[in-house]
NUVO-960598 format. One record per residue (C-alpha): x, y, z; residue in three letters; residue number from 1. Coordinates in nm, 3 decimals. Layout:
residues N
<atom <X Y Z> 'ALA' NUM> ...
This chain:
residues 381
<atom <1.337 2.563 -0.922> 'UNK' 1> <atom <0.985 2.441 -0.991> 'UNK' 2> <atom <0.823 2.145 -0.815> 'UNK' 3> <atom <0.578 2.065 -1.094> 'UNK' 4> <atom <0.528 2.169 -1.453> 'UNK' 5> <atom <0.205 2.141 -1.653> 'UNK' 6> <atom <0.146 2.202 -2.023> 'UNK' 7> <atom <-0.160 2.164 -2.240> 'UNK' 8> <atom <-0.173 1.873 -2.483> 'UNK' 9> <atom <-0.506 1.805 -2.649> 'UNK' 10> <atom <-0.439 1.488 -2.848> 'UNK' 11> <atom <-0.218 1.181 -2.877> 'UNK' 12> <atom <-0.085 1.282 -3.218> 'UNK' 13> <atom <0.278 1.179 -3.186> 'UNK' 14> <atom <0.448 1.507 -3.276> 'UNK' 15> <atom <0.214 1.705 -3.050> 'UNK' 16> <atom <0.290 1.474 -2.757> 'UNK' 17> <atom <0.666 1.486 -2.816> 'UNK' 18> <atom <0.662 1.868 -2.832> 'UNK' 19> <atom <0.446 1.889 -2.518> 'UNK' 20> <atom <0.672 1.648 -2.329> 'UNK' 21> <atom <0.979 1.844 -2.425> 'UNK' 22> <atom <0.805 2.162 -2.306> 'UNK' 23> <atom <0.693 2.015 -1.973> 'UNK' 24> <atom <1.041 1.884 -1.891> 'UNK' 25> <atom <1.241 2.193 -1.986> 'UNK' 26> <atom <1.152 2.405 -1.676> 'UNK' 27> <atom <1.255 2.110 -1.457> 'UNK' 28> <atom <1.601 2.096 -1.613> 'UNK' 29> <atom <1.504 1.874 -1.901> 'UNK' 30> <atom <1.687 1.543 -1.919> 'UNK' 31> <atom <2.031 1.685 -1.840> 'UNK' 32> <atom <2.080 1.410 -1.582> 'UNK' 33> <atom <2.076 1.143 -1.855> 'UNK' 34> <atom <2.424 1.040 -1.965> 'UNK' 35> <atom <2.519 0.839 -2.275> 'UNK' 36> <atom <2.497 0.467 -2.212> 'UNK' 37> <atom <2.265 0.504 -1.914> 'UNK' 38> <atom <1.990 0.243 -1.879> 'UNK' 39> <atom <1.660 0.414 -1.796> 'UNK' 40> <atom <1.365 0.206 -1.675> 'UNK' 41> <atom <1.028 0.353 -1.766> 'UNK' 42> <atom <0.764 0.229 -1.521> 'UNK' 43> <atom <0.437 0.252 -1.710> 'UNK' 44> <atom <0.084 0.175 -1.593> 'UNK' 45> <atom <-0.016 -0.140 -1.783> 'UNK' 46> <atom <-0.273 -0.261 -1.535> 'UNK' 47> <atom <-0.455 -0.509 -1.760> 'UNK' 48> <atom <-0.559 -0.607 -2.115> 'UNK' 49> <atom <-0.715 -0.278 -2.223> 'UNK' 50> <atom <-0.659 -0.080 -2.541> 'UNK' 51> <atom <-0.514 0.271 -2.513> 'UNK' 52> <atom <-0.846 0.439 -2.594> 'UNK' 53> <atom <-0.997 0.293 -2.275> 'UNK' 54> <atom <-0.778 0.537 -2.077> 'UNK' 55> <atom <-0.680 0.278 -1.815> 'UNK' 56> <atom <-0.313 0.253 -1.916> 'UNK' 57> <atom <-0.032 0.490 -2.002> 'UNK' 58> <atom <-0.082 0.584 -2.366> 'UNK' 59> <atom <0.192 0.450 -2.598> 'UNK' 60> <atom <0.228 0.796 -2.760> 'UNK' 61> <atom <0.356 0.935 -2.428> 'UNK' 62> <atom <0.598 0.645 -2.386> 'UNK' 63> <atom <0.718 0.678 -2.747> 'UNK' 64> <atom <0.780 1.050 -2.695> 'UNK' 65> <atom <0.978 0.984 -2.377> 'UNK' 66> <atom <1.175 0.711 -2.554> 'UNK' 67> <atom <1.265 0.954 -2.831> 'UNK' 68> <atom <1.390 1.218 -2.586> 'UNK' 69> <atom <1.587 0.968 -2.378> 'UNK' 70> <atom <1.750 0.815 -2.686> 'UNK' 71> <atom <1.850 1.164 -2.801> 'UNK' 72> <atom <2.057 1.176 -2.481> 'UNK' 73> <atom <2.216 0.840 -2.559> 'UNK' 74> <atom <2.017 0.633 -2.310> 'UNK' 75> <atom <1.900 0.276 -2.342> 'UNK' 76> <atom <1.527 0.261 -2.259> 'UNK' 77> <atom <1.342 -0.032 -2.100> 'UNK' 78> <atom <0.964 -0.009 -2.052> 'UNK' 79> <atom <0.792 -0.240 -1.808> 'UNK' 80> <atom <0.526 -0.309 -1.548> 'UNK' 81> <atom <0.373 -0.599 -1.360> 'UNK' 82> <atom <0.001 -0.592 -1.436> 'UNK' 83> <atom <-0.260 -0.767 -1.228> 'UNK' 84> <atom <-0.235 -1.141 -1.293> 'UNK' 85> <atom <0.051 -1.377 -1.372> 'UNK' 86> <atom <0.397 -1.226 -1.390> 'UNK' 87> <atom <0.510 -1.448 -1.674> 'UNK' 88> <atom <0.634 -1.389 -2.028> 'UNK' 89> <atom <0.316 -1.524 -2.189> 'UNK' 90> <atom <0.078 -1.321 -1.974> 'UNK' 91> <atom <0.270 -0.992 -1.978> 'UNK' 92> <atom <0.334 -1.016 -2.352> 'UNK' 93> <atom <-0.042 -1.034 -2.402> 'UNK' 94> <atom <-0.077 -0.717 -2.196> 'UNK' 95> <atom <0.199 -0.550 -2.400> 'UNK' 96> <atom <0.008 -0.629 -2.720> 'UNK' 97> <atom <-0.331 -0.516 -2.589> 'UNK' 98> <atom <-0.199 -0.185 -2.452> 'UNK' 99> <atom <-0.015 -0.085 -2.770> 'UNK' 100> <atom <0.337 -0.136 -2.642> 'UNK' 101> <atom <0.462 -0.265 -2.978> 'UNK' 102> <atom <0.474 0.101 -3.083> 'UNK' 103> <atom <0.722 0.163 -2.802> 'UNK' 104> <atom <0.949 -0.106 -2.942> 'UNK' 105> <atom <0.931 0.058 -3.283> 'UNK' 106> <atom <1.035 0.386 -3.119> 'UNK' 107> <atom <1.354 0.219 -2.997> 'UNK' 108> <atom <1.270 0.108 -2.645> 'UNK' 109> <atom <1.294 -0.249 -2.520> 'UNK' 110> <atom <1.005 -0.407 -2.333> 'UNK' 111> <atom <1.104 -0.578 -2.011> 'UNK' 112> <atom <1.154 -0.954 -2.054> 'UNK' 113> <atom <1.303 -1.023 -1.711> 'UNK' 114> <atom <1.030 -1.187 -1.503> 'UNK' 115> <atom <1.236 -1.277 -1.200> 'UNK' 116> <atom <1.152 -1.161 -0.848> 'UNK' 117> <atom <1.370 -1.033 -0.567> 'UNK' 118> <atom <1.339 -0.969 -0.196> 'UNK' 119> <atom <1.394 -0.620 -0.058> 'UNK' 120> <atom <1.504 -0.529 0.291> 'UNK' 121> <atom <1.399 -0.172 0.371> 'UNK' 122> <atom <1.431 -0.108 0.745> 'UNK' 123> <atom <1.364 0.263 0.686> 'UNK' 124> <atom <1.011 0.182 0.568> 'UNK' 125> <atom <0.716 0.273 0.784> 'UNK' 126> <atom <0.521 -0.049 0.719> 'UNK' 127> <atom <0.685 -0.228 0.422> 'UNK' 128> <atom <1.023 -0.312 0.567> 'UNK' 129> <atom <1.048 -0.629 0.358> 'UNK' 130> <atom <0.876 -0.697 0.028> 'UNK' 131> <atom <0.904 -0.886 -0.300> 'UNK' 132> <atom <0.955 -0.687 -0.618> 'UNK' 133> <atom <1.022 -0.727 -0.990> 'UNK' 134> <atom <1.396 -0.760 -1.041> 'UNK' 135> <atom <1.409 -0.577 -1.376> 'UNK' 136> <atom <1.411 -0.252 -1.178> 'UNK' 137> <atom <1.755 -0.345 -1.041> 'UNK' 138> <atom <1.896 -0.353 -1.392> 'UNK' 139> <atom <1.844 0.018 -1.464> 'UNK' 140> <atom <2.038 0.326 -1.359> 'UNK' 141> <atom <1.729 0.542 -1.311> 'UNK' 142> <atom <1.351 0.498 -1.301> 'UNK' 143> <atom <1.101 0.729 -1.468> 'UNK' 144> <atom <0.748 0.686 -1.332> 'UNK' 145> <atom <0.495 0.746 -1.614> 'UNK' 146> <atom <0.145 0.715 -1.475> 'UNK' 147> <atom <-0.212 0.761 -1.593> 'UNK' 148> <atom <-0.441 1.001 -1.404> 'UNK' 149> <atom <-0.747 0.804 -1.293> 'UNK' 150> <atom <-1.007 0.770 -1.021> 'UNK' 151> <atom <-0.948 0.473 -0.791> 'UNK' 152> <atom <-1.177 0.267 -0.571> 'UNK' 153> <atom <-0.946 0.225 -0.273> 'UNK' 154> <atom <-0.708 0.523 -0.295> 'UNK' 155> <atom <-0.955 0.768 -0.457> 'UNK' 156> <atom <-0.690 0.862 -0.715> 'UNK' 157> <atom <-0.435 0.663 -0.913> 'UNK' 158> <atom <-0.136 0.861 -1.033> 'UNK' 159> <atom <0.240 0.854 -0.968> 'UNK' 160> <atom <0.256 0.712 -0.614> 'UNK' 161> <atom <0.002 0.437 -0.683> 'UNK' 162> <atom <0.185 0.347 -1.007> 'UNK' 163> <atom <0.481 0.209 -0.810> 'UNK' 164> <atom <0.256 -0.072 -0.683> 'UNK' 165> <atom <0.340 -0.222 -1.023> 'UNK' 166> <atom <0.681 -0.307 -0.877> 'UNK' 167> <atom <0.505 -0.586 -0.685> 'UNK' 168> <atom <0.462 -0.902 -0.897> 'UNK' 169> <atom <0.103 -0.936 -1.015> 'UNK' 170> <atom <0.009 -1.257 -0.835> 'UNK' 171> <atom <0.139 -1.115 -0.505> 'UNK' 172> <atom <-0.069 -0.797 -0.521> 'UNK' 173> <atom <-0.373 -0.956 -0.349> 'UNK' 174> <atom <-0.145 -1.068 -0.065> 'UNK' 175> <atom <-0.034 -0.709 -0.010> 'UNK' 176> <atom <-0.396 -0.594 -0.004> 'UNK' 177> <atom <-0.466 -0.856 0.260> 'UNK' 178> <atom <-0.153 -0.767 0.457> 'UNK' 179> <atom <-0.240 -0.395 0.452> 'UNK' 180> <atom <-0.624 -0.390 0.451> 'UNK' 181> <atom <-0.645 -0.056 0.627> 'UNK' 182> <atom <-0.638 0.233 0.378> 'UNK' 183> <atom <-0.377 0.420 0.583> 'UNK' 184> <atom <-0.144 0.122 0.606> 'UNK' 185> <atom <-0.187 0.053 0.234> 'UNK' 186> <atom <-0.105 0.416 0.155> 'UNK' 187> <atom <0.203 0.401 0.377> 'UNK' 188> <atom <0.310 0.084 0.197> 'UNK' 189> <atom <0.284 0.265 -0.138> 'UNK' 190> <atom <0.489 0.557 -0.006> 'UNK' 191> <atom <0.748 0.307 0.122> 'UNK' 192> <atom <0.777 0.162 -0.230> 'UNK' 193> <atom <0.832 0.508 -0.372> 'UNK' 194> <atom <1.094 0.584 -0.109> 'UNK' 195> <atom <1.273 0.257 -0.185> 'UNK' 196> <atom <1.281 0.294 -0.564> 'UNK' 197> <atom <1.315 0.676 -0.568> 'UNK' 198> <atom <1.205 0.749 -0.927> 'UNK' 199> <atom <1.425 1.015 -1.083> 'UNK' 200> <atom <1.132 1.176 -1.260> 'UNK' 201> <atom <0.752 1.141 -1.253> 'UNK' 202> <atom <0.526 1.214 -1.550> 'UNK' 203> <atom <0.145 1.205 -1.568> 'UNK' 204> <atom <-0.048 1.121 -1.880> 'UNK' 205> <atom <-0.352 1.341 -1.825> 'UNK' 206> <atom <-0.427 1.403 -2.191> 'UNK' 207> <atom <-0.723 1.170 -2.143> 'UNK' 208> <atom <-0.780 1.049 -1.787> 'UNK' 209> <atom <-1.036 0.815 -1.638> 'UNK' 210> <atom <-1.326 0.920 -1.417> 'UNK' 211> <atom <-1.608 0.729 -1.253> 'UNK' 212> <atom <-1.559 0.358 -1.186> 'UNK' 213> <atom <-1.178 0.367 -1.214> 'UNK' 214> <atom <-0.908 0.251 -1.233> 'UNK' 215> <atom <-1.010 0.009 -1.510> 'UNK' 216> <atom <-1.385 0.030 -1.573> 'UNK' 217> <atom <-1.443 0.404 -1.564> 'UNK' 218> <atom <-1.511 0.652 -1.842> 'UNK' 219> <atom <-1.239 0.825 -2.048> 'UNK' 220> <atom <-1.230 1.195 -1.959> 'UNK' 221> <atom <-1.040 1.442 -2.181> 'UNK' 222> <atom <-0.828 1.668 -1.959> 'UNK' 223> <atom <-0.569 1.789 -2.209> 'UNK' 224> <atom <-0.252 1.800 -2.002> 'UNK' 225> <atom <0.089 1.651 -1.943> 'UNK' 226> <atom <0.251 1.701 -1.604> 'UNK' 227> <atom <0.603 1.636 -1.476> 'UNK' 228> <atom <0.770 1.665 -1.137> 'UNK' 229> <atom <1.088 1.568 -0.959> 'UNK' 230> <atom <0.891 1.367 -0.701> 'UNK' 231> <atom <0.579 1.151 -0.730> 'UNK' 232> <atom <0.427 1.329 -0.430> 'UNK' 233> <atom <0.436 1.675 -0.586> 'UNK' 234> <atom <0.298 1.533 -0.908> 'UNK' 235> <atom <0.009 1.363 -0.725> 'UNK' 236> <atom <-0.075 1.680 -0.537> 'UNK' 237> <atom <-0.104 1.870 -0.865> 'UNK' 238> <atom <-0.306 1.587 -1.023> 'UNK' 239> <atom <-0.543 1.584 -0.726> 'UNK' 240> <atom <-0.602 1.956 -0.771> 'UNK' 241> <atom <-0.690 1.901 -1.137> 'UNK' 242> <atom <-0.963 1.648 -1.057> 'UNK' 243> <atom <-1.094 1.838 -0.756> 'UNK' 244> <atom <-0.975 1.631 -0.461> 'UNK' 245> <atom <-0.749 1.715 -0.168> 'UNK' 246> <atom <-0.495 1.548 0.057> 'UNK' 247> <atom <-0.780 1.453 0.290> 'UNK' 248> <atom <-0.945 1.261 0.006> 'UNK' 249> <atom <-0.635 1.077 -0.119> 'UNK' 250> <atom <-0.467 0.855 0.144> 'UNK' 251> <atom <-0.133 0.843 -0.040> 'UNK' 252> <atom <-0.104 1.222 -0.043> 'UNK' 253> <atom <-0.201 1.240 0.322> 'UNK' 254> <atom <0.060 0.976 0.408> 'UNK' 255> <atom <0.329 1.161 0.211> 'UNK' 256> <atom <0.243 1.491 0.378> 'UNK' 257> <atom <0.259 1.335 0.725> 'UNK' 258> <atom <0.617 1.228 0.645> 'UNK' 259> <atom <0.711 1.575 0.525> 'UNK' 260> <atom <0.742 1.461 0.162> 'UNK' 261> <atom <0.499 1.714 0.018> 'UNK' 262> <atom <0.294 2.013 0.133> 'UNK' 263> <atom <-0.070 1.982 0.232> 'UNK' 264> <atom <-0.206 2.172 -0.066> 'UNK' 265> <atom <-0.124 2.226 -0.432> 'UNK' 266> <atom <-0.130 2.599 -0.360> 'UNK' 267> <atom <0.202 2.552 -0.178> 'UNK' 268> <atom <0.374 2.398 -0.481> 'UNK' 269> <atom <0.600 2.596 -0.713> 'UNK' 270> <atom <0.421 2.532 -1.040> 'UNK' 271> <atom <0.530 2.617 -1.392> 'UNK' 272> <atom <0.223 2.651 -1.611> 'UNK' 273> <atom <-0.143 2.721 -1.545> 'UNK' 274> <atom <-0.286 2.440 -1.335> 'UNK' 275> <atom <-0.625 2.610 -1.317> 'UNK' 276> <atom <-0.650 2.606 -1.696> 'UNK' 277> <atom <-0.664 2.226 -1.701> 'UNK' 278> <atom <-0.900 2.176 -1.407> 'UNK' 279> <atom <-1.145 1.897 -1.495> 'UNK' 280> <atom <-1.467 2.053 -1.370> 'UNK' 281> <atom <-1.725 1.801 -1.255> 'UNK' 282> <atom <-1.478 1.513 -1.262> 'UNK' 283> <atom <-1.653 1.201 -1.132> 'UNK' 284> <atom <-1.440 1.098 -0.836> 'UNK' 285> <atom <-1.472 0.802 -0.600> 'UNK' 286> <atom <-1.459 0.977 -0.265> 'UNK' 287> <atom <-1.469 0.652 -0.074> 'UNK' 288> <atom <-1.239 0.778 0.200> 'UNK' 289> <atom <-1.347 1.134 0.253> 'UNK' 290> <atom <-1.229 1.255 0.590> 'UNK' 291> <atom <-1.520 1.150 0.808> 'UNK' 292> <atom <-1.316 1.031 1.108> 'UNK' 293> <atom <-1.460 0.926 1.439> 'UNK' 294> <atom <-1.154 0.852 1.653> 'UNK' 295> <atom <-1.292 1.085 1.922> 'UNK' 296> <atom <-1.618 0.887 1.948> 'UNK' 297> <atom <-1.472 0.648 2.202> 'UNK' 298> <atom <-1.530 0.273 2.164> 'UNK' 299> <atom <-1.799 0.337 1.901> 'UNK' 300> <atom <-1.569 0.531 1.669> 'UNK' 301> <atom <-1.452 0.235 1.463> 'UNK' 302> <atom <-1.805 0.094 1.446> 'UNK' 303> <atom <-1.942 0.423 1.314> 'UNK' 304> <atom <-1.657 0.465 1.067> 'UNK' 305> <atom <-1.703 0.112 0.932> 'UNK' 306> <atom <-2.076 0.166 0.894> 'UNK' 307> <atom <-2.013 0.478 0.687> 'UNK' 308> <atom <-1.732 0.328 0.476> 'UNK' 309> <atom <-1.775 0.260 0.106> 'UNK' 310> <atom <-1.793 -0.099 -0.008> 'UNK' 311> <atom <-1.801 -0.292 -0.334> 'UNK' 312> <atom <-2.137 -0.366 -0.489> 'UNK' 313> <atom <-2.259 -0.570 -0.785> 'UNK' 314> <atom <-2.437 -0.427 -1.088> 'UNK' 315> <atom <-2.636 -0.735 -1.182> 'UNK' 316> <atom <-2.716 -0.591 -1.524> 'UNK' 317> <atom <-2.347 -0.595 -1.620> 'UNK' 318> <atom <-2.231 -0.909 -1.438> 'UNK' 319> <atom <-2.164 -1.210 -1.661> 'UNK' 320> <atom <-2.075 -1.452 -1.381> 'UNK' 321> <atom <-1.713 -1.496 -1.494> 'UNK' 322> <atom <-1.580 -1.532 -1.137> 'UNK' 323> <atom <-1.285 -1.292 -1.175> 'UNK' 324> <atom <-1.398 -1.105 -0.864> 'UNK' 325> <atom <-1.401 -1.423 -0.654> 'UNK' 326> <atom <-1.064 -1.533 -0.787> 'UNK' 327> <atom <-0.893 -1.198 -0.720> 'UNK' 328> <atom <-1.043 -1.130 -0.375> 'UNK' 329> <atom <-0.751 -1.154 -0.128> 'UNK' 330> <atom <-0.988 -1.205 0.167> 'UNK' 331> <atom <-1.187 -1.480 -0.008> 'UNK' 332> <atom <-1.498 -1.279 0.070> 'UNK' 333> <atom <-1.677 -1.346 -0.261> 'UNK' 334> <atom <-1.850 -1.665 -0.369> 'UNK' 335> <atom <-2.050 -1.739 -0.682> 'UNK' 336> <atom <-2.406 -1.849 -0.629> 'UNK' 337> <atom <-2.619 -1.919 -0.935> 'UNK' 338> <atom <-2.337 -1.763 -1.139> 'UNK' 339> <atom <-2.358 -1.435 -0.948> 'UNK' 340> <atom <-2.112 -1.298 -0.688> 'UNK' 341> <atom <-2.222 -1.278 -0.327> 'UNK' 342> <atom <-2.005 -1.070 -0.092> 'UNK' 343> <atom <-1.947 -1.168 0.271> 'UNK' 344> <atom <-1.949 -0.821 0.428> 'UNK' 345> <atom <-1.785 -0.943 0.749> 'UNK' 346> <atom <-1.487 -1.082 0.555> 'UNK' 347> <atom <-1.460 -0.797 0.301> 'UNK' 348> <atom <-1.155 -0.574 0.365> 'UNK' 349> <atom <-1.271 -0.307 0.115> 'UNK' 350> <atom <-0.956 -0.326 -0.097> 'UNK' 351> <atom <-1.171 -0.303 -0.414> 'UNK' 352> <atom <-0.961 -0.556 -0.604> 'UNK' 353> <atom <-1.289 -0.699 -0.735> 'UNK' 354> <atom <-1.388 -0.356 -0.863> 'UNK' 355> <atom <-1.048 -0.294 -1.019> 'UNK' 356> <atom <-1.025 -0.619 -1.213> 'UNK' 357> <atom <-1.387 -0.688 -1.310> 'UNK' 358> <atom <-1.371 -0.712 -1.691> 'UNK' 359> <atom <-1.723 -0.575 -1.736> 'UNK' 360> <atom <-1.726 -0.298 -1.477> 'UNK' 361> <atom <-2.000 -0.481 -1.287> 'UNK' 362> <atom <-1.831 -0.423 -0.952> 'UNK' 363> <atom <-1.872 -0.065 -0.833> 'UNK' 364> <atom <-1.789 0.143 -0.526> 'UNK' 365> <atom <-2.101 0.210 -0.323> 'UNK' 366> <atom <-2.130 0.463 -0.043> 'UNK' 367> <atom <-2.396 0.423 0.227> 'UNK' 368> <atom <-2.673 0.683 0.219> 'UNK' 369> <atom <-2.575 0.814 0.564> 'UNK' 370> <atom <-2.219 0.882 0.445> 'UNK' 371> <atom <-2.343 1.066 0.138> 'UNK' 372> <atom <-2.572 1.284 0.349> 'UNK' 373> <atom <-2.300 1.361 0.605> 'UNK' 374> <atom <-2.044 1.453 0.339> 'UNK' 375> <atom <-2.297 1.669 0.155> 'UNK' 376> <atom <-2.373 1.848 0.479> 'UNK' 377> <atom <-2.001 1.889 0.559> 'UNK' 378> <atom <-1.933 2.041 0.217> 'UNK' 379> <atom <-2.196 2.309 0.275> 'UNK' 380> <atom <-2.032 2.431 0.595> 'UNK' 381> 
């Protein structure tokens, strides 16, 4: 049995995507687990009001193809997500329209209209033993996690594991960043969410990914692949290999490996298809958490690590003074002065919410010169 399957898919032409999706699922047993009458919840990445060609959200062609295959098995399909912002009908419907989700309705799926919230008790969790989540996920028999492969300011990569953060209602997301400001705790929280919801299948839209200033303001990068896996951890490990990062670079993969949920390297996965054939050479990653650790440096370890850590910065040429960064900062570390954001470095928790939700891409991830030199030197060894 394979852990991951990858197939080439060069465009979002609907028939090509449907054929590629059928091909990527077949080695994993297809959709034999789907029974007539089953309600399948498709957890898409609909992070914000961006059109499909911006490569920030799951492309509707992939969701339409999955809807077609699930309906062939007699399933009822519900597509949903909680984007950043208000978790209300008005707000989310605007996101549905902007991201092309009306096409999914035409394909026979329903868009989630249940905007209630529920409390979860998960004593088995490592850090998130209680949390609030979107109740529509309780109304389905199985969850399919359909992510977009992107660079990410805080987690270095956004794929299947990170996609389950969309189970947290949008307005509560900043609270979770503030509650888990440390990258390792935040990664463990994301793994806890995946362990709680246990998606039946994970699929990555890597036909066109996002590189650079991801996960919302980066550059579309053609990759030409669809991937599928039984677990989000195996899928993420394969995705990381495609964009040239490792478990040491991606906190969620490292957290999953430490729990025995995935191997340390994609080379240990049983892969159907040629992963090397879809490697995105020169992919512009945000290696904000490369493994420069100084725990052995005694009392100065944390000071050194903080000094070398990446932090958000402002591109004044792009900033329009809208204040979204200040309004979304969970630590209240940003204030507008003369219509420009000023960051209180002592209060900043480096969650990169400002970078993720800046509508103009004016917030970027900046790495100190010393960190860049040290990592360059480490890579030569």
